[in-house]
N, C-alpha and C positions, 0 to 999 in steps of 0.2 A: 109531431114525433119525428117525422122525416127531416125536418129542419134541424132538430136537435142532433140526430145521427150525423147529418152532413157537417154540422159545426164541430163535433167531435172528431171526425175524420180529418177535416181541414187543420185543426189544431194539432193533431198527431203529426201530420205532414210537416207543419211548421217546426214543431219540436224536433222531429227527426232531422230536418234540415239544418237547424241550429246546432244539434249535437254532431252532425256530420262535419259541419264547418269547424267546430271546435276540435274534433278529432283530426281533421286535415290540417288545421292550423298547428296543432301539437306535433303532428307527424312531420310537418314541413319544417318546424324549428329543429326537431331532432335530426332530420336528414341534413339540414344546413350545418348543424354542429358537427355531425359525423363527417361530412364532406370536408369541413375545415380541418378537422383532426386528421382525415385521411391525406389531405394535402400536405399537412406537416409531416406525416409518416412517410409520404413520398419523397420528402426532401433528401437529396443524395448528399450524404456526409462525405466531405473530403477526409479520407482515412487518416491523413497527417494531422487533422485538427482534433481528433478524438483522443482524450487521455488514454494512455495504455491500459489502465485498470478497467476501462470499459470495454476492452477487448479480450479480457481474461476468459478462459474456458471454465465453465462451471465445474467440470470434473477436476480441474487443477485445483480450484478452490476448496473442493471437498476433501482433497488429499491432505490438507493441512491437519496437523495433530489435534488443534483445538476444535476444528469442524467435526472431526471424527469422534471426539470424546466428550465434548461439552455441548454440542448443538444437535437438535433433532426436530423433525418435522412435527408441527402441531396437528395432531389427527382430528381435533375438534374444529379446525378451521379449513374450509374448503377453498382452495385458491383456483380460480379460473385461469385458463391460458391467456385470455385477453381481458384488459381492464375496460371499465365504462368510459364513455365519451363525455367530456365536459366542454363547455363554451370558453372562449377566451376570457369573457368577463368573470366566470367563475374562478378560473385560474388566477386572474389578477387580483381578485378578492381574497383569495387564500394567501397569496404572497404578501398582500397588504396587512393581513392579520398576524403575520409571523413577528414575534417580539425580538427584533434584531437591531443592532447598531448599524451594521453594514447594510447598505442599500441593496434591495432585492427587486429590481425592476423586471417587468415582463417585456419581452420582444420575441420575434419569431425565432431567433437563434436559441434563446432560453427555452422556448416551447419545444423546440426539436429535441433538446436534451431531456426535458421532462418526459416527452413521449417515449424516448429511447429507454429511460428508467422504468417507466410505467408499463411498457409492453415487451419489448425484446429482452430486457434485463430484469424481469419480474423475479425470477428465481434467485438472481444475484442479490436483488434488494432484500428479499426474504432472509437470505444467509447473513447479509450485513446487519440487518436489524437485530438478528440474534447475537452476531459477533461483537456488536457495539457494547453489550453488557460486560464484555471482558476488559474493555479498554476505556470507556467514556469517563470514568472516574478519574483515571490517570491524566487523560487529556484536559479535563476541566480544571484539575488542580494546577497543572503547569500553566495554563492560560491565565488563570486567576492570580498566580504568583507574579506575572508580568503585567497584570491589568489589561488583558486583551479581551475582545469580544468573544463570548462563549460559542458563537456560531462557527468559529474557526475550527471547532472540534471536528467538523465534517470535512476538513481538508484531506485526512487520510482515506476517506471513502473515495475521492477521485484520484488520489496519490497511488494507493496500494490495495484498494478494495478490502482494507482492514487485514491484510495478510502481512505479518511481521517478517516473512522470509521473502517477500517480493523483491525482484531485482529487475530494473528496466533495461532496455537495449543499450542505453547509454551508460549503465553501470551504477545508477542511483539504486539505493537499497533501504530496506526497512519499511516500517508503517509510514514514515514521513518522507521516504524517498530522498535521502541526503546523498549528494555526491560526496566522494571520499574527501576532497579538499575542504568542502564546506562543513562536513561533519567534524573534521579534525580541528577546523577554526573554532568550532564551538564545543570543543572539549571531548569529542567522542573518539575513543581509540579504535584505529583501524589498522590491523597488521595481519600477518599470515594466520594467526591463531585467534584473534579476537576481532569482532565487528560489532562495536556498540551501536551502530546505526539500527541493528535488529533488537536492541534492548528497548522494550516499550516505554519504560520510565525515563531513562537517560536521554533517549531520542526525542521524547516529548518536551522535556525541559530545553533541550537544545533547540528544538523547532520554535518553541515560544520565544526564546531569546532572539533567534533570527528574525522572526516576524516583528518582534518589538523594534530591533534595529532598522528593518526595512520601513516601518512606519515613521521613523525619525527622518528618513530620506524623503519619502513621497507624501506623507501626511493624507493619504487617500487609500482606503482599504481595497478597492479594486486594483489599484496599482500595486499595492503590497502583495496581493494574491498572485497577480501576473508575475511579479518579480521573484516571488518564491519559486515559480516554475521556470522562468527564462533567465534569471539573473538580473540584477539591477542595471547592468550595462545595456542589455538589450531593450529595457523599458525606456531608458534615457534616449536611446537612439530613435525609438518610435515616437517619443514626444517630440524630438527635433524635426523628424520627418513630417509630423503632423502640424507643423508651424508653432510648436510650443504648447499646444493644448495638453492639459493634464486630466482630460476625461477619458476613461478607458474605451468607451464606445466611439470616441472620436479618433483615437490612435489605433483602433481595432484592425484596420487594413494594413498597418505597417508592422505588426507584431509577427513573430515566428508562428508557423502554422499551428503547432500543438497549443501555444499560449492563447490563440484566438478562441479555442474551445474551452480554455481552462476556467475562466470566470463564469461563462454560462453553465458549465458543468457543475461548478461549485454552487450556484444559485439552485440548479435543478436537484442536486444532492440534499440541500437543506430542505427544499420543498418536499421531496419524495420521502425523506426520513421523518418528516413531520406529518404529512397527509397521506401516508400509505393506506390507512383504513379506507379513505375515500376511493382509492383505486383497487380496493379488494385485494390487497397483498397481505399474505399471512406471515407474520414474523416467525423464524425458527425459534423454538423454545431453547432456553439456556439453562444448563446445569453448571453453576459456578464452580471453578476449581476449589479444591480444599485450601484452607488458609495456609499461607507459606511464611517461612521465616528465612532470614538471611544469615549465612555463615561466611566468616572471612578466613582465608587461608594465606599463608606466607610462603608456600612452596607449591610447585605444580602438582595437580592432581587430575587423574583421568576419570571420566564419568563411569567407566567400567569398574574401576576399583571400588566406587561407591555402590554401584548396582549389584555387583557380585556378593559383596560382603553384607549389606543390609537388606537386600532384596527389592529395592525400588526399580521399576522398569526404566531402562535407559531412555526410552522415547519420552517418558515423563520429565526426566532431567532435561532433555533437549528442549521440551516445550516450555519449561520454566525458565531456561537459560539459552534463548536462541542466539545470543551474541557469541557463544563459543563454537568456532567453525569446525574443530576437529575433535570435539569432546574433551578438550584439555583446558582446565582452569589454571590460568598463568600467574600463580602466586609468587614465583621467583622474580618476575618483572617488577611487581609492586604488590603490596597487600591487596588481595582481590576477593570480591564477594561472589557467592552464588546462592541460588534460592532453591528450596525444596519444601514439599508440604510438611507442615508442622509435626505430623505424626512420626516422620522419619528423623526429625532432628535429634531426639533423644537417643535413637539407635546410632546415629552417626557419632555422637559424643561418647557413647558406651563402647563403641568399636573402633575408635579413631586409630589406635596403633595397628590394628589388623588391616584397616583401609589403606593407610599409607604404605604398608609393607606388601600388599597384594600385587603380585605379578609385575613388580617394578622393572624387572629386566627386559620384559617384552613390551610393556606399555609406554615406558619413558625413554627419552634420548639418553644416551651414555654421557656421564660427566667427564670421563677420561678413558683413554684406550691405550693399550700397550702395542708397540710395533714388533711384529714378529722378527726375531734375530736371524741373521743369515751371515754366511761367510762369502765375501766377495771373491770370485775367481775369474780368471781369464782363459779363454779357449780360442785357439786359432785353427782354422781350416787350412789344408794345403793350398787351397785356391787363394785365400787371403795372404798366406806367407809369400806365395809367388808373386802376388800383386805388390806386397810390401817390398820384396827384394828388387822387383822391376823398377819401383818407384825410387828406391835408393841408388840403383845403378843410374837412373836417368838424372838424378840430382848430381852425382859424381861427374858424369860426362859434361854436364852443363858448366860445372865449376871449372873443369879443364879447359873448355872453349874460352871462358872469360879470361883465363890467364894468358 
């Protein structure tokens, strides 16, 4: 009996030891993964390398009309302030599973951007996951028109954080962050009253056209993405400095600072917008805007004329038509369209005469003006008379001396 008790006791010790070793081994693996991740998080970003959209304040993003009216927090999903820790191998495996034409490799730089999205920018990602429902159909149709890889739909994530009114420090604007000259080259109107870089549909087709043209030059999608950010001239210079290599990671040190972070951020954006659930990020819910119709006008029209007559909020007109800088639809320049919810279109048509006539004198520039008539008179002071007399006397004296 004693031997049996002793046997059971010894087996218990052995089992406990094996269990302890298993627990210790698992804990050790977790600690190694966590330490690896912490090392990545400790990486000091060169601020010049980070795309501007990754430095946007969350409060600024929430001020956008679309964020205020169409996005809301999912109360059924609890988002923790920090995400789970994953090993390098797990991240590589996820990148490998993504169905993309564009190469999505892992390296420490890419990991740093994934960590930034998955930790510091968790709330930003939550908002963008909701906002993408407003724009992805437009992006994908434009990319399909030019036969481009659909993963390029996430370029606006790193360009503008899906904010149609975003403006960079360099003056690039809209969802796709076109510079003025590039936008105009691809058919976007930019003047004092209109900025079609902010038009989600027109700017998406212009961006797809530009990306298509860049691929004809470089025949490599990483170089195309870099050229979209820095311009093809800067990419050609980097290729030359790298001894002719056309591998993005080989020319990496020779690129402008922000462009060095651009392709890694693009890969990270594709990753986080695909695997957000694994990182316990809750997408904001989206209430899609009402269906909209387009109306074409052939003379100038102010948003306030429409708003006051048919009762549509002026902020809603601005949200549907972000391209109009000062609330004026420029029909006189050329036949111009604007969008409004379908429910208001019939009201517009029924009240068109009243809309055109509303407060024209205050809201519109004058076509012609009259110059106030006046009678020209001359008045002389005694001082000016004496000065004139003195000057005349001086001239007479001078003529006498010459004689």
